[in-house]
C-alpha positions as CSV (number, residue, x, y, z in Angstrom):
1,M,80.6,59.1,126.4
2,R,83.7,60.9,127.4
3,W,86.3,62.5,125.3
4,A,89.7,63.7,126.4
5,V,90.7,67.3,125.0
6,A,93.9,69.4,124.9
7,E,95.4,72.4,123.5
8,T,98.7,71.8,121.9
9,A,101.1,73.6,119.8
10,E,99.4,71.9,116.7
11,G,96.0,72.9,117.8
12,V,93.2,71.1,119.7
13,R,93.5,67.4,119.8
14,L,90.9,65.2,121.2
15,C,89.8,61.6,120.9
16,P,87.0,59.3,122.5
17,L,87.9,57.3,125.6
18,D,87.0,53.7,126.9
19,S,86.1,52.8,130.4
20,A,89.9,52.2,131.3
21,G,90.8,55.7,130.2
22,R,92.4,54.7,126.9
23,P,91.9,56.1,123.5
24,A,88.9,54.5,121.9
25,G,89.0,55.9,118.5
26,P,91.3,58.2,116.3
27,V,92.8,61.4,117.5
28,E,91.0,64.4,115.8
29,R,91.9,68.2,115.7
30,E,90.0,71.2,115.7
31,S,91.1,74.9,115.4
32,S,89.8,75.7,119.0
33,L,88.3,74.5,122.2
34,S,84.9,76.0,121.5
35,A,84.8,74.4,118.1
36,A,85.8,71.1,119.5
37,V,83.1,70.9,121.9
38,R,80.2,72.8,119.7
39,A,80.8,70.0,117.0
40,R,80.2,67.2,119.5
41,P,77.0,67.9,121.5
42,Q,76.7,63.9,122.2
43,V,79.8,64.1,124.5
44,Q,78.6,63.7,128.0
45,R,81.9,64.3,129.9
46,W,85.0,66.0,128.7
47,V,88.3,65.1,130.2
48,W,90.6,68.0,130.4
49,R,93.6,69.5,132.5
50,S,92.3,72.4,134.2
51,T,88.3,73.4,134.5
52,A,89.4,76.7,135.9
53,E,91.1,77.7,132.9
54,M,89.5,75.6,130.1
55,Y,85.8,76.2,130.9
56,R,86.2,79.9,131.6
57,R,87.2,80.4,128.1
58,L,84.3,78.3,126.9
59,L,81.6,80.2,128.8
60,A,83.2,83.4,127.4
61,D,82.2,82.0,123.9
62,G,78.9,80.9,125.0
63,V,79.7,77.2,125.3
64,R,78.5,75.0,128.2
65,V,79.5,71.5,128.9
66,P,77.2,69.0,130.9
67,R,80.3,67.4,132.7
68,C,83.8,67.2,132.9
69,Y,86.6,65.4,134.7
70,D,89.2,67.7,136.0
71,V,92.6,65.9,135.9
72,E,94.4,68.5,138.2
73,A,91.5,68.3,140.7
74,A,91.5,64.4,140.5
75,E,95.2,64.4,141.2
76,S,95.2,66.4,144.4
77,L,92.4,63.9,145.7
78,L,94.1,60.8,144.9
79,I,97.6,61.8,146.0
80,G,96.1,62.5,149.3
81,H,94.0,59.4,149.4
82,L,96.7,57.0,148.3
83,E,99.8,58.4,149.5
84,G,98.7,60.5,152.5
85,Q,100.2,63.5,150.9
86,A,97.6,66.3,150.8
87,G,98.5,69.6,149.5
88,Q,101.2,68.2,147.1
89,P,101.5,69.6,143.7
90,R,98.7,68.6,141.4
91,S,99.3,69.9,137.8
92,L,99.4,67.8,134.7
93,A,103.1,68.1,134.8
94,A,103.2,67.2,138.4
95,A,101.2,64.1,137.9
96,W,103.1,63.2,134.5
97,A,106.4,63.3,136.4
98,R,105.1,60.9,139.3
99,L,103.8,58.3,136.5
100,H,107.3,58.3,135.2
101,R,109.3,58.6,138.6
102,R,110.8,62.1,137.6
103,P,111.2,64.9,140.1
104,V,108.0,66.7,140.4
105,P,107.9,70.5,139.6
106,P,106.0,72.6,141.8
107,D,102.5,74.2,141.0
108,A,102.5,77.7,139.3
109,P,102.2,80.5,141.9
110,A,98.4,81.1,142.6
111,R,97.2,84.2,140.8
112,A,96.7,87.3,143.0
113,A,93.1,88.3,143.7
114,E,91.8,90.7,141.2
115,T,88.6,91.8,139.3
116,Q,89.8,89.8,136.4
117,P,92.7,87.5,135.0
118,S,95.7,89.5,134.1
119,L,97.2,89.1,130.8
120,F,100.4,88.4,132.7
121,D,99.5,85.6,134.5
122,S,101.8,82.6,134.9
123,G,100.9,79.8,132.7
124,P,100.6,75.9,134.1
125,A,103.7,74.0,135.2
126,P,105.5,73.1,132.1
127,L,105.8,69.7,130.7
128,P,109.2,68.2,129.7
129,H,110.6,69.2,126.3
130,G,109.0,66.9,123.8
131,V,105.9,65.9,125.9
132,D,102.8,67.7,124.6
133,E,99.6,68.4,126.7
134,F,97.6,65.8,125.0
135,T,100.0,63.0,125.3
136,A,100.3,63.8,128.9
137,L,96.6,64.1,129.5
138,L,96.0,60.5,128.1
139,A,98.8,58.8,130.1
140,V,97.6,60.7,133.4
141,Y,94.2,60.1,133.1
142,A,94.5,56.3,132.2
143,D,96.8,56.1,135.6
144,Q,94.3,57.9,137.5
145,V,91.5,55.7,136.5
146,A,93.7,52.6,137.3
147,R,94.6,54.5,140.9
148,T,91.1,55.0,141.7
149,A,90.2,51.3,141.4
150,T,92.9,50.6,143.8
151,T,91.2,52.9,146.6
152,R,89.2,51.2,149.6
153,H,86.0,52.3,148.4
154,P,86.5,52.7,144.4
155,E,82.7,53.7,143.9
156,R,83.0,56.4,146.5
157,M,86.0,57.9,145.1
158,R,84.8,57.8,141.6
159,L,81.6,59.8,143.0
160,L,84.0,62.2,144.7
161,L,86.2,62.9,141.7
162,A,82.9,63.5,139.5
163,A,81.4,65.6,142.4
164,E,84.7,67.7,142.5
165,S,84.8,68.1,138.8
166,A,81.3,69.3,138.7
167,G,81.9,71.8,141.6
168,M,84.6,73.1,139.2
169,L,82.2,73.8,136.4
170,V,79.6,75.4,138.9
171,A,82.3,77.8,140.2
172,A,83.2,78.8,136.7
173,E,79.5,79.6,136.1
174,L,79.1,81.6,139.2
175,G,82.0,83.5,138.6
176,R,80.7,84.3,135.1
177,A,77.1,85.0,136.3
178,G,78.1,87.0,139.2
179,I,75.8,88.0,141.9
180,P,73.1,90.8,141.3
181,W,74.4,93.8,143.1
182,R,72.9,97.5,143.3
183,A,75.8,99.8,143.6
184,D,73.4,102.6,144.2
185,V,72.0,100.9,147.3
186,H,75.5,100.1,148.4
187,R,76.5,103.6,148.2
188,E,73.6,104.8,150.0
189,L,74.1,102.4,152.8
190,L,77.8,103.6,153.0
191,A,76.6,107.2,153.2
192,E,74.2,106.5,156.0
193,L,76.4,104.5,158.0
194,L,79.9,106.0,157.3
195,G,78.9,109.8,156.4
196,E,80.7,111.4,153.7
197,R,83.8,110.1,151.8
198,I,86.8,112.0,152.9
199,A,89.8,112.1,150.1
200,G,92.9,110.5,151.8
201,G,91.1,110.1,155.3
202,E,88.5,108.0,156.9
203,P,84.8,109.0,156.6
204,R,83.3,111.6,158.8
205,R,81.4,109.3,161.2
206,M,84.8,107.4,161.9
207,V,86.4,110.4,162.4
208,E,83.7,111.9,164.8
209,L,83.9,108.2,166.6
210,A,87.9,108.3,166.6
211,Q,87.6,112.1,168.5
212,E,85.2,110.7,171.0
213,V,87.4,108.0,172.0
214,S,90.2,110.2,172.5
215,R,88.1,112.5,174.5
216,A,87.1,109.7,176.7
217,F,90.8,108.8,177.5
218,G,91.9,112.4,177.6
219,A,94.5,111.9,175.1
220,R,94.8,111.3,171.4
221,V,94.1,107.7,170.7
222,R,93.9,106.0,167.5
223,P,91.0,103.4,167.7
224,D,92.3,101.4,164.8
225,L,95.5,100.3,166.7
226,P,94.8,97.7,169.3
227,A,98.2,98.2,171.0
228,E,97.5,101.9,171.4
229,V,94.0,101.3,172.8
230,I,95.2,98.6,175.2
231,K,97.9,101.2,176.5
232,A,95.3,103.8,177.1
233,F,93.1,101.6,179.0
234,G,96.4,100.6,181.0
235,R,96.8,104.1,181.8
236,A,93.2,104.2,183.2
237,G,94.0,101.1,185.3
238,I,92.2,98.7,183.0
239,S,94.1,95.5,182.1
240,L,93.4,94.1,178.6
241,S,94.6,91.2,176.8
242,S,92.7,92.4,173.4
243,T,90.5,94.7,172.0
244,R,87.8,92.0,171.1
245,K,84.4,93.0,171.3
246,W,83.4,90.6,174.2
247,E,86.2,91.7,176.3
248,L,85.7,95.4,175.9
249,R,81.8,94.7,176.5
250,E,82.9,93.7,180.2
251,I,84.5,97.0,181.0
252,D,82.8,100.2,182.5
253,H,84.7,103.1,180.7
254,P,83.4,106.0,178.7
255,A,85.5,105.1,175.8
256,V,84.2,101.5,175.0
257,A,80.8,102.7,173.3
258,P,82.3,104.8,170.8
259,L,85.3,102.4,170.3
260,L,82.8,99.4,169.6
261,A,80.9,101.6,167.2
262,Y,84.1,102.6,165.5
263,K,85.3,99.1,165.1
264,S,82.1,98.1,163.4
265,L,82.4,100.7,161.2
266,Y,85.8,100.2,160.3
267,R,85.3,96.6,159.3
268,L,82.6,97.9,156.9
269,Y,84.9,100.5,155.6
270,T,87.8,98.3,155.1
271,A,86.0,95.3,153.8
272,N,83.0,96.5,151.9
273,G,83.6,100.2,151.5
274,W,84.1,102.5,148.6
275,S,87.1,101.1,147.3
276,W,85.7,97.3,147.5
277,L,82.6,98.4,145.5
278,E,84.8,100.2,142.9
279,Q,87.0,97.2,142.5
280,W,84.5,94.1,142.5
281,V,81.2,95.4,141.1
282,H,80.9,96.0,137.6
283,E,77.7,96.2,135.5
284,G,75.5,95.2,138.3
285,R,77.4,92.2,139.3
286,F,79.8,91.1,141.9
287,R,81.9,88.4,140.4
288,P,84.2,86.7,142.9
289,E,86.5,84.0,141.8
290,Y,85.5,80.7,143.7
291,Q,88.1,77.9,144.5
292,P,86.2,74.6,145.0
293,G,88.2,72.4,147.5
294,G,90.1,75.7,148.9
295,T,90.1,74.2,152.3
296,V,91.3,70.8,153.3
297,T,87.8,69.8,154.3
298,G,86.7,70.6,150.8
299,R,84.8,73.7,151.5
300,W,85.1,76.4,149.0
301,T,86.9,79.7,149.4
302,T,87.3,82.8,147.1
303,N,90.2,84.4,145.7
304,G,89.6,87.9,147.0
305,G,86.4,89.8,147.2
306,G,85.3,88.4,150.5
307,A,82.2,86.7,149.0
308,L,81.8,84.3,151.7
309,Q,81.8,86.8,154.5
310,I,79.0,89.3,153.2
311,P,77.8,91.3,156.1
312,K,74.1,91.5,156.9
313,I,73.8,95.2,156.3
314,V,75.5,94.9,153.0
315,R,73.0,92.0,152.0
316,Q,70.6,94.9,151.2
317,A,72.5,95.6,148.1
318,I,71.9,92.1,146.5
319,R,68.8,92.7,144.7
320,A,67.0,90.8,141.8
321,E,66.5,92.4,138.5
322,P,63.2,93.7,137.8
323,G,60.7,90.9,137.4
324,W,62.9,88.5,138.9
325,R,63.4,87.0,142.3
326,L,66.2,85.5,144.6
327,V,65.5,81.9,145.7
328,V,67.6,81.5,149.0
329,A,68.2,78.1,150.4
330,D,69.8,77.0,153.6
331,A,70.5,73.5,154.3
332,A,68.8,72.7,158.0
333,Q,71.2,71.4,160.3
334,M,73.4,69.9,157.7
335,E,76.5,68.7,159.8
336,P,74.3,66.7,162.4
337,R,72.2,65.1,159.6
338,I,75.4,64.2,157.8
339,L,77.1,62.6,161.1
340,A,73.8,60.6,161.2
341,A,74.1,59.3,157.7
342,I,77.8,58.5,157.8
343,S,77.7,56.8,161.2
344,R,74.4,54.6,160.5
345,D,73.4,55.4,164.3
346,P,69.8,54.2,164.2
347,G,68.6,56.5,166.8
348,L,70.3,59.6,165.5
349,M,69.0,58.6,161.8
350,E,65.5,58.2,163.1
351,V,65.8,61.9,164.7
352,A,67.4,63.2,161.4
353,G,64.6,61.6,159.4
354,R,61.6,63.4,161.1
355,G,61.0,66.9,161.0
356,E,62.3,70.1,159.7
357,D,64.3,71.0,162.9
358,M,66.3,68.3,164.0
359,Y,67.6,69.9,167.0
360,A,64.0,70.4,168.3
361,D,63.3,66.7,167.7
362,L,66.5,66.0,169.6
363,A,65.6,68.2,172.4
364,V,62.4,66.2,173.1
365,R,64.1,63.1,173.2
366,A,67.1,63.8,175.3
367,F,67.1,67.3,176.6
368,G,63.8,68.0,178.2
369,G,62.6,69.9,175.3
370,D,65.6,72.4,175.7
371,R,66.5,73.1,171.8
372,A,69.6,75.4,172.8
373,Q,70.9,72.5,174.9
374,A,70.2,69.9,172.1
375,K,72.2,72.3,169.7
376,L,74.9,72.9,172.2
377,A,75.3,69.1,172.7
378,M,75.7,68.2,169.0
379,L,77.8,70.8,168.1
380,G,80.1,69.9,171.0
381,A,80.1,66.5,169.7
382,I,81.1,67.7,166.3
383,Y,83.7,70.1,167.3
384,G,85.1,68.5,170.4
385,Q,84.0,70.6,173.1
386,T,85.5,69.1,176.2
387,S,84.5,71.7,179.1
388,G,81.4,73.4,180.5
389,D,77.7,72.3,179.7
390,A,78.7,70.8,176.2
391,L,80.5,68.1,178.2
392,T,77.5,67.0,180.2
393,H,75.2,67.0,177.2
394,V,77.7,65.1,175.1
395,A,78.0,62.7,177.6
396,E,74.1,62.3,177.2
397,L,74.5,61.8,173.4
398,R,77.1,59.3,173.8
399,R,74.6,57.4,175.8
400,R,71.6,57.8,173.6
401,Y,73.5,57.5,170.2
402,P,76.5,55.4,170.7
403,A,77.3,54.7,167.1
404,A,77.5,58.2,166.1
405,M,79.5,59.3,169.0
406,A,82.0,56.5,168.1
407,Y,82.3,57.6,164.7
408,V,83.6,61.0,165.6
409,D,85.4,59.6,168.9
410,D,87.4,57.2,166.5
411,A,88.3,60.0,164.0
412,A,89.6,62.1,167.0
413,A,91.6,59.3,168.3
414,A,93.2,58.6,164.9
415,G,94.1,62.2,164.7
416,E,95.5,62.3,167.8
417,Q,97.7,59.1,167.1
418,G,98.8,60.8,163.9
419,R,96.8,58.6,161.7
420,L,94.9,59.9,158.5
421,V,91.3,59.8,158.5
422,R,88.8,60.3,155.4
423,T,85.4,61.8,154.6
424,W,82.7,59.3,153.4
425,L,83.6,59.5,149.8
426,G,87.3,59.5,150.5
427,R,89.0,63.1,150.9
428,T,92.1,62.8,153.1
429,C,93.0,65.0,155.9
430,P,96.6,66.4,155.8
431,P,99.2,64.2,157.3
432,A,100.6,64.9,161.0
433,T,103.5,67.1,161.3
434,A,106.4,66.3,163.6
435,A,105.1,69.1,165.8
436,S,101.8,67.7,166.1
437,F,102.8,64.1,166.8
438,D,105.3,62.3,168.6
439,P,104.7,58.8,169.6
440,E,107.2,59.0,172.5
441,A,105.9,61.9,174.0
442,G,102.5,60.5,174.5
443,T,99.2,62.5,174.0
444,T,100.2,66.6,173.6
445,P,98.3,69.7,173.2
446,A,99.2,69.6,169.7
447,A,97.9,66.2,169.1
448,R,94.7,66.7,171.0
449,A,94.2,69.7,168.7
450,R,94.9,67.5,165.7
451,G,92.3,65.2,167.2
452,R,89.7,68.0,167.5
453,F,90.4,68.8,163.8
454,T,90.0,65.1,162.5
455,R,86.9,64.7,164.7
456,N,85.4,67.7,162.8
457,F,86.9,66.8,159.4
458,V,84.8,63.6,159.0
459,V,81.7,65.4,159.4
460,Q,82.4,68.9,157.7
461,G,84.2,67.1,155.0
462,S,81.5,64.6,154.1
463,A,79.0,67.6,154.2
464,A,81.0,69.6,151.7
465,E,80.9,66.4,149.5
466,W,77.1,66.4,149.8
467,A,76.8,70.0,149.1
468,L,78.7,69.4,145.7
469,L,76.3,66.6,144.7
470,V,73.4,69.1,145.6
471,L,74.9,71.9,143.3
472,A,75.7,69.3,140.5
473,G,72.0,68.2,140.6
474,L,70.5,71.6,140.7
475,R,72.8,72.6,138.0
476,N,71.6,69.8,135.8
477,S,67.8,70.1,136.8
478,I,67.8,73.9,135.7
479,A,69.3,73.0,132.4
480,D,67.3,70.1,131.7
481,A,64.1,72.0,132.6
482,G,65.2,74.8,130.1
483,L,64.9,77.5,132.8
484,R,66.4,81.0,132.6
485,A,67.4,80.6,136.3
486,E,71.0,81.1,136.9
487,L,72.9,79.9,140.0
488,V,74.7,83.1,141.5
489,F,76.0,82.2,144.9
490,F,77.1,79.3,147.1
491,Q,78.9,79.1,150.5
492,H,79.0,75.7,152.5
493,D,75.2,75.3,153.2
494,E,73.4,78.0,151.3
495,V,72.6,78.6,147.6
496,I,71.1,81.6,145.9
497,V,69.7,81.2,142.5
498,H,68.3,84.1,140.4
499,C,65.4,83.6,138.3
500,P,62.1,85.1,136.7
501,A,59.6,85.5,139.3
502,E,57.5,82.7,137.4
503,E,60.1,80.1,137.7
504,A,60.7,80.7,141.6
505,E,58.4,78.0,142.7
506,T,60.0,75.3,140.2
507,V,63.6,76.5,141.6
508,A,62.6,76.0,144.9
509,A,61.4,72.7,144.2
510,A,64.4,71.6,142.4
511,I,66.6,72.9,145.3
512,A,64.6,70.4,147.5
513,S,64.8,67.6,145.0
514,A,68.6,68.1,144.7
515,G,69.2,67.7,148.4
516,T,67.2,64.6,148.8
517,V,69.0,62.9,145.6
518,A,72.3,64.1,146.9
519,G,71.7,62.3,150.2
520,R,70.9,59.2,148.3
521,I,73.6,59.2,145.9
522,A,76.1,59.9,148.6
523,F,75.0,57.7,151.7
524,G,72.5,55.1,150.0
525,A,69.3,54.5,151.5
526,T,68.7,55.9,154.8
527,P,65.9,57.4,156.8
528,V,67.9,60.8,156.9
529,R,66.3,63.6,155.4
530,F,68.0,66.9,154.1
531,P,65.5,69.8,154.0
532,F,66.2,73.3,152.9
533,S,64.8,76.4,154.7
534,T,63.9,78.5,151.4
535,A,62.9,81.9,150.8
536,V,61.9,83.8,147.7
537,V,62.8,87.5,147.9
538,E,63.6,90.5,145.9
539,C,66.5,91.5,148.1
540,Y,68.8,89.2,150.0
541,G,68.7,91.1,153.1
542,D,65.2,90.1,153.5
543,A,65.8,86.4,153.3
544,K,67.1,86.2,157.0
C-alpha cells in the first residue's frame, strides 16, 4: 500500500494511491507529517516530494518509514533516461512545469556545507500561484508512473527508482546516527603528529619542517606554495612540472624529505585538524550530510566534512561505544563481478562465481598465477587503459572473455560517437557536449576521453545500483530482526554497522545475505557471487 503526502498551507494532506499513481480514496488531513505517518503504520511506501527534507524532520520526531518514493530523485533519473538530459532541474515545481509544458524553473541553490541546516536555507523551488504541493505531487507522480512504463526495461527502471529512494532513506538515517568518533583520541593523534597547536599559525612540527625546507634551499621557501617550491628547485638546477609526491621522490635534494613530510602533515592539518574536529564532531559523533547519486554514475558524495576521504591515521578515532562493535564490510572485487553479471559472459561469470578472490582465480586461468597482472588487466579493461602492460593483458582478456570485453568496448564506442549509454537498471550518462563530439572532426581526444568515461560508467554505475540494493536490504534486515544495530557509514563498496557486541555475528550474516539478494534482484539468476570481506572491531583503524 502506498500513500501520497504533502505539506500545504492548509496542513498535511494525504491519500492512498492505485497502481497507476492516481488517488484511490478520499483526501485526508493531519496536523503534521509525523502525525500522518504515525497514524498509518500499515502504509508500506510513502510518496513525497523530497526525502532529504521530509524524512529528516520525521527522524527528529522519532518516526521511521519502511519505504518511500522520492519524486525529485525519480524526476532526475527519468529526465536523463527518456530525454537524455541528465542534470536538468528535478524539483517538484520543475516536474510540474514540464508536465504542463511551461517554463522550467531552476532548482534552489545547494545549501553550503555546515554541521547542521541553517534557519535561512532557501526553500524548494516555488510552484505557480494557485497550485499547492499536494495537487502537484499527485499529478507529477501519476505522470512519472506512466513515463516509467515507456522505458526500454520498465521493470528495471522501477527497481532503480525504488533503490534510489531507499538510498535517500539510508542517507538521512546515516546523517542522523553519525559515525562514533572519539574526539579525545583524535586530539591525541594531532598532538603526536603535528605538535602543539599555535594560535594564528601552523602547529609546531609543521613550522620545524618548513624551516628545514628553507635551510635546504638556503633561502626562505614556503612549502605550502607549489609555485615557490618549483622556483626554488629551479634555482638549484632541478626542473619540476609539479610538486606531486611521485615527482619529488625522483629528486636527489636535501629539501625533498622535509618537504614530503610537510605535505603529509599539511593535508592532515587542513582536512582533519583541530578546526575540522570542532566543526564536525559533536556529542561523540561525526554527522556528514550524504548525497545519494551525487555523481553522474550514482555514487554518493557528501556535502562537506570529507566523510568519504577519511585518512587511515584518523580512522583510529572511530571507536565503537563500550560494549559495542563496528562491523566493517568491503565488497570484494565489486566492479569485475558487476561486469561479469551485466555482460553475461559465461567464462567471466564462472570465475566470479568461484572463490572469494576473483583476481586470484582469474590469474590462475589467464595470467600464470600472477594476481597483480590479473588485477591490472581487469582494471585496464574497465577504465580504458590503452598503454603499457595493461594493453597486452587486456588483449588476453578479450580473447578469453569476449562478451565482457565487447560490453565495455561497445559502451566506449557509443561514448566516442556522442551517443548515450545506460547502466544495467537504466541510469543514463550525461549527453555529449559540442566540445567532446563533432561528427565532422572524427575521433578527437575529447571524444576518446568520453569513450573511456562511458566504458567505466556502465560498470561503476551498475555497481552503485547493486550497492543501493545492498543498503536497502541490510536496513530492512536490521529493522525486521529488531536489532539495536545502526548503519553509520557507507562509501562505494564499504559499509559500517555499529552494534552491540552480541549482535555482531548476526549483522555480519545480514550483510552477506544482503549482497547475495541484491545480486539476484538486480541481475537475475547468475552464477556470480558478491562476497564481502568483513571485520568485527572496536576501532575502525584495526579493520584494514
